[in-house]
C-alpha positions in Angstrom: 30.8 189.0 71.1 32.5 186.6 73.3 34.1 187.1 76.2 37.8 186.3 74.7 37.1 189.3 72.5 35.5 191.4 74.9 38.3 191.0 77.4 41.2 191.4 75.0 39.9 194.9 74.0 38.9 195.8 77.6 43.0 194.5 78.0 43.9 197.1 74.8 41.8 199.7 76.4 43.6 200.0 79.9 47.2 199.4 78.0 46.8 202.3 76.2 43.9 204.5 77.6 44.4 203.9 81.1 48.0 204.2 81.2 47.6 201.4 83.9 51.1 200.1 85.4 52.4 196.8 83.8 51.7 194.8 87.7 48.0 196.0 87.5 47.7 195.3 83.7 49.0 191.2 84.8 46.8 191.3 87.4 43.9 192.1 85.2 45.0 189.6 82.6 45.2 186.7 85.2 42.0 187.5 86.7 39.8 187.6 83.3 41.9 184.5 81.5 40.6 182.4 84.9 37.0 183.6 84.0 37.4 182.8 80.2 38.7 179.5 81.5 35.5 178.7 83.8 33.0 180.1 81.1 34.9 178.7 77.6 36.8 181.1 75.1 33.3 180.9 73.0 30.9 182.2 75.4 28.5 185.1 74.3 29.1 187.9 76.4 25.2 189.1 76.1 24.4 185.3 78.1 26.3 186.1 81.2 24.2 187.1 84.1 24.3 187.5 87.7 23.7 184.1 88.6 26.7 183.0 86.4 29.1 185.9 88.2 27.9 184.0 91.8 28.4 180.5 90.3 32.0 181.6 89.4 33.0 183.1 92.9 31.5 179.7 94.3 33.7 177.6 91.8 36.5 179.7 92.8 36.0 179.6 96.7 34.7 175.7 97.0 36.7 174.3 93.9 39.3 176.2 93.5 39.9 177.3 97.3 41.2 180.3 96.9 41.9 182.9 99.2 38.7 185.5 100.2 41.5 188.8 98.8 42.1 186.8 95.3 38.2 186.2 94.8 37.5 190.1 95.6 40.1 191.2 93.6 38.9 188.4 90.0 35.5 189.7 91.5 36.5 193.5 91.2 37.9 192.6 88.1 35.4 191.3 86.5 33.0 194.4 87.4 35.1 196.7 85.7 35.2 194.8 83.1 31.2 194.9 82.6 30.9 198.4 83.9 33.3 199.1 80.8 31.4 197.1 78.3 28.7 198.9 79.1 29.7 202.2 79.0 31.1 201.8 75.5 27.9 200.1 74.5 29.0 196.8 74.0 26.5 195.0 76.5 23.0 196.5 76.7 22.4 194.5 80.2 24.9 194.8 82.9 25.2 191.5 84.3 27.0 193.5 87.9 24.4 195.8 88.4 22.8 195.4 92.0 25.2 192.3 91.7 25.5 191.7 95.9 28.2 189.5 96.9 29.8 189.7 100.3 33.4 188.3 100.3 34.6 188.6 104.0 38.6 188.9 104.0 39.7 187.9 107.5 41.7 190.1 109.8 45.4 189.1 109.1 48.2 190.5 111.2 50.8 191.7 108.6 54.3 189.3 109.3 57.0 191.5 110.1 60.5 190.6 111.5 62.2 191.3 114.8 65.2 193.5 114.9 67.6 190.6 115.7 66.0 188.5 112.7 66.2 191.9 110.5 70.1 191.4 111.3 70.7 188.2 110.2 69.0 188.5 106.9 70.9 191.6 106.3 74.1 190.5 107.5 73.6 187.2 104.9 75.4 189.1 101.5 77.3 191.2 103.8 79.2 187.8 104.4 79.0 186.3 101.1 81.1 189.6 99.9 83.6 189.1 102.9 82.4 192.5 104.2 81.4 194.1 107.0 81.2 197.9 105.7 81.2 199.9 103.1 85.3 199.7 102.7 85.4 196.5 102.9 82.9 196.3 99.7 85.4 198.7 97.9 88.1 196.0 97.8 86.1 193.1 95.8 85.8 192.2 91.9 81.8 193.3 90.9 83.1 191.9 87.3 82.3 188.8 89.3 78.2 187.8 88.6 77.9 185.7 92.5 79.5 189.0 93.7 77.5 191.1 91.4 74.4 189.9 92.5 74.8 189.8 96.5 75.7 193.5 96.1 72.0 193.5 94.6 71.0 191.5 97.2 71.9 194.1 100.0 70.9 197.3 97.8 67.4 195.7 97.7 67.5 194.4 101.0 68.4 198.1 102.8 65.9 200.1 100.6 62.9 197.5 101.1 63.1 198.0 105.1 64.3 201.8 104.9 61.3 203.0 102.8 58.5 200.3 103.3 57.9 200.1 99.4 56.4 197.7 97.6 58.8 194.8 95.4 57.3 196.0 92.1 58.2 199.6 92.9 61.4 198.7 93.8 62.3 197.3 90.4 60.6 200.1 88.6 63.3 202.6 90.0 65.3 204.3 87.4 68.4 206.5 87.6 66.6 209.2 87.6 64.0 208.7 90.0 67.0 209.3 92.5 68.2 212.5 93.7 71.2 211.9 95.5 71.9 215.7 96.2 68.2 216.0 97.8 68.5 212.1 99.1 65.0 211.3 97.9 63.8 208.7 95.7 60.9 209.4 93.5 58.1 205.8 93.5 55.5 205.3 91.3 53.0 203.9 93.1 49.7 201.9 92.9 47.2 203.7 90.2 50.1 205.3 89.1 50.7 207.4 92.3 53.7 209.3 92.9 55.5 209.8 96.5 58.4 210.5 97.5 60.8 207.7 99.6 63.9 209.6 101.3 67.8 208.0 101.7 67.3 208.0 105.6 70.9 207.2 106.4 74.5 207.8 105.9 75.2 203.9 105.3 72.0 204.0 102.5 73.2 206.7 100.8 76.7 205.2 100.2 75.8 201.6 99.5 73.2 203.6 96.8 76.3 205.6 95.2 78.6 202.6 95.0 76.2 200.7 93.7 75.7 202.9 90.9 79.2 203.5 90.2 79.6 199.3 89.7 76.4 198.5 87.9 78.2 200.0 84.7 80.3 197.1 84.5 77.2 195.0 84.0 74.4 197.1 82.5 73.4 197.1 78.8 72.3 200.6 78.9 68.8 199.8 81.2 67.8 202.8 83.1 66.5 201.0 86.0 68.2 201.1 89.0 68.5 197.3 89.8 70.2 194.9 87.3 71.1 191.0 87.3 74.5 189.8 86.6 73.7 189.7 82.8 72.8 193.5 83.1 68.9 193.5 82.0 66.7 194.9 84.5 65.7 193.1 87.8 62.5 191.3 88.3 60.1 191.2 90.7 60.4 187.2 90.8 64.3 187.9 90.8 64.3 190.2 93.8 61.7 187.5 95.7 64.5 184.9 94.9 67.2 187.1 96.5 65.6 187.7 99.5 64.1 184.5 100.7 67.9 183.1 99.8 69.0 185.5 102.4 66.6 184.2 105.0 67.4 180.7 104.1 71.1 181.7 104.6 70.1 183.3 107.9 68.9 180.2 109.1 65.5 181.8 109.4 62.7 179.3 109.9 59.8 181.3 108.2 59.8 182.1 104.2 61.2 185.7 104.0 59.6 188.4 101.1 59.8 191.6 99.9 56.3 192.6 101.5 57.3 191.4 105.1 60.2 193.9 104.6 57.4 196.3 104.1 55.7 195.3 107.3 58.6 195.6 109.0 59.3 198.9 108.1 56.2 200.3 109.0 55.7 198.5 112.2 59.0 199.7 113.8 57.9 203.3 112.8 55.1 203.1 114.4 57.2 201.5 117.8 59.5 204.4 117.5 56.8 206.9 117.9 56.5 208.2 114.3 52.9 209.7 113.6 50.6 207.1 111.6 49.8 209.7 108.9 53.7 210.1 108.0 53.7 206.2 108.0 50.5 206.6 105.5 52.4 209.2 103.2 55.8 207.0 102.9 54.0 203.6 102.3 51.7 205.5 99.8 48.6 203.7 101.3 45.1 205.5 99.6 43.2 205.1 103.2 44.7 205.5 106.6 42.4 202.6 107.5 45.3 200.1 105.9 48.2 201.9 107.5 46.3 200.9 110.8 46.2 197.3 110.6 50.2 198.0 112.1 49.1 199.6 115.2 47.4 196.3 115.7 51.1 194.5 115.5 52.4 197.7 117.7 49.7 196.2 120.4 50.9 192.6 119.8 54.3 193.4 120.4 53.3 195.5 123.5 51.3 192.3 124.9 54.5 190.0 124.6 56.4 192.2 126.0 54.4 193.2 129.5 53.0 189.3 129.6 57.2 188.4 130.0 57.9 191.1 132.3 54.7 189.2 134.5 55.1 191.9 137.2 52.4 190.6 139.7 54.8 187.6 140.3 56.7 190.4 142.1 53.9 190.6 144.7 53.8 186.5 145.3 55.8 185.4 148.8 
């Protein structure tokens, strides 16, 4: 069996048997496509050994110059593929047995935004709507496609920051996932794990209610919350574009992404004294170790504040 056929069988299994999210399936397909391109589409899986996999990892690092996190993800995907092939009896020797390839991911502090930066970003769609509060929003004509996209931008920004969810989770929210009575949104996260996030402010609650009332004039019957002006479900690329444009219009020098709003949510909650275990649950982190990276951001902010205060200067004559 060649690698192309083996990969197709594996993806079909993941789609039907594992019930993985569309995001995970797409990631697997991208990773395996890269592996197939390296080996050749007719490469026989029985010929693959641990040395060939090591060559592939070196190729990704030295030739492709990929980030360590991307290389590690692709290696993990390959291991999952060969473990499945072995379990199915499609290969006799698993090249990933005792395959010792260490990929050290450098420590990178998450990029979060300060309060004034967040205010600038949120103000951008409000200015485009000629509105500063919800009462003003009601006076606009949301049959206008540009205005409706600005309203979608505002809702996306507010939910991303208030709940800390991922952009993939945001675009997957269905109307039935939202309980306005309980002010709770059901989220399907990585590994199809469910969690609940909360509509924590009156402003966000009113904004979601208003958006739902306006989306019916554009929707073609889709059940997801966020849609574009054509009435079709908002994609992750569409939301990233809206967020990036808000940052540009706010004249921020750095490129703003939805994940920065997730990082900002976690950082601001910890700085407000919220227990790290609650932040872990909110973000849907499987391990609290992942959440702990935000404590380093808080420490970094504390260092900046203390350094700027420089109380030792007060003792100088």
